[in-house]
Wavefront OBJ file of the C-alpha trace (Angstrom):
o trace
v 109.308 137.102 66.972
v 112.786 137.191 67.965
v 114.224 138.325 71.358
v 117.578 139.794 71.916
v 119.473 137.536 74.653
v 122.158 138.458 76.888
v 125.345 137.034 74.813
v 124.143 138.981 71.799
v 122.292 136.062 70.069
v 118.829 136.098 69.333
v 116.084 133.815 70.708
v 113.071 132.824 68.731
v 109.485 132.191 70.348
v 110.317 128.330 69.864
v 113.595 128.567 71.758
v 111.194 130.359 74.320
v 108.886 127.176 74.147
v 112.051 124.471 74.708
v 113.161 126.769 77.399
v 110.137 126.647 79.078
v 109.711 123.027 79.000
v 113.150 122.806 80.553
v 112.226 124.956 83.529
v 109.197 122.994 84.544
v 106.365 124.692 83.014
v 104.035 123.489 80.521
v 103.656 126.629 78.201
v 100.267 125.635 76.586
v 98.266 125.611 79.886
v 100.499 127.467 82.379
v 100.318 124.512 85.010
v 103.362 123.998 86.790
v 104.599 120.173 86.297
v 104.845 119.462 90.031
v 101.395 120.133 90.523
v 100.359 117.368 88.656
v 100.700 114.720 91.191
v 99.030 117.015 93.700
v 95.974 117.145 91.138
v 95.953 113.257 90.524
v 95.896 112.739 94.398
v 93.037 115.263 94.981
v 91.004 113.235 92.563
v 91.591 110.047 94.478
v 90.998 111.675 97.731
v 87.616 112.921 96.464
v 86.319 109.733 95.256
v 87.549 107.636 97.881
v 86.494 109.745 100.810
v 82.862 110.578 99.207
v 82.361 107.072 98.842
v 83.238 106.291 102.411
v 80.826 109.086 103.413
v 78.198 107.778 101.227
v 78.439 104.193 102.554
v 78.367 105.227 105.922
v 75.155 107.870 105.335
v 73.419 105.150 103.172
v 73.545 101.653 105.350
v 72.506 102.224 108.570
v 74.269 99.112 109.770
v 77.487 100.568 109.147
v 76.636 103.248 111.531
v 78.836 101.921 114.364
v 80.959 103.764 116.660
v 84.110 103.242 115.112
v 82.787 103.896 111.553
v 81.620 106.870 112.629
v 85.028 108.125 113.480
v 86.097 106.855 110.163
v 83.544 109.090 108.633
v 84.971 111.831 110.345
v 88.227 111.184 109.135
v 87.101 110.902 105.715
v 85.108 114.272 105.907
v 88.194 115.702 107.204
v 90.055 114.508 104.213
v 87.394 115.262 101.738
v 87.702 118.839 102.950
v 91.683 118.838 102.329
v 90.907 117.561 98.692
v 88.392 119.695 97.902
v 89.660 123.063 99.484
v 93.106 122.553 100.639
v 94.709 121.171 97.823
v 93.037 123.465 94.732
v 94.401 126.204 97.346
v 97.800 125.032 97.304
v 97.979 124.490 93.481
v 96.792 127.931 93.083
v 99.193 129.124 95.230
v 102.053 127.372 93.674
v 101.055 128.284 90.179
v 100.416 132.288 90.487
v 101.644 133.472 94.103
v 98.925 135.650 95.186
v 99.493 136.623 98.611
v 95.824 136.450 99.754
v 95.371 132.867 98.173
v 98.829 131.770 99.642
v 97.805 133.099 103.306
v 94.559 131.314 102.853
v 96.278 128.114 102.082
v 98.372 128.623 105.110
v 95.661 129.637 107.523
v 93.281 126.298 105.883
v 96.374 123.849 106.805
v 97.042 125.189 109.920
v 93.279 124.882 110.714
v 92.897 121.674 109.747
v 95.963 120.487 111.562
v 95.096 121.487 115.111
v 93.630 118.763 117.206
v 90.165 119.048 118.462
v 91.523 119.907 122.140
v 93.125 123.135 120.893
v 90.178 124.610 118.759
v 87.589 124.369 121.541
v 87.840 126.378 124.771
l 1 2 3 4 5 6 7 8 9 10 11 12 13 14 15 16 17 18 19 20 21 22 23 24 25 26 27 28 29 30 31 32 33 34 35 36 37 38 39 40 41 42 43 44 45 46 47 48 49 50 51 52 53 54 55 56 57 58 59 60 61 62 63 64 65 66 67 68 69 70 71 72 73 74 75 76 77 78 79 80 81 82 83 84 85 86 87 88 89 90 91 92 93 94 95 96 97 98 99 100 101 102 103 104 105 106 107 108 109 110 111 112 113 114 115 116 117 118 119
């Protein structure tokens, strides 16, 4: 199949594929290339923080005050990796207003210090 371009020439589907590769998108899956690092970080965040949460919950000698604070931070980071990054990738991929709004609300909620969230 060929398409008419603005300068009078024809553009085939193979030209469209090479053009889409140059613009930063993978044609086969539809995932923007700039979201791949976020997905890699998401995997690392989920694995490392779930390991920390599992260690603190399984071994009672690790349940010291400082490790409980570390565990709380691990839960917060795990939520960012489990909810926030997929919302961010989805928002940057398909630009649906409700998903982008949910992404902004989630990251604002996660960024608020505890003194602002409790009455």
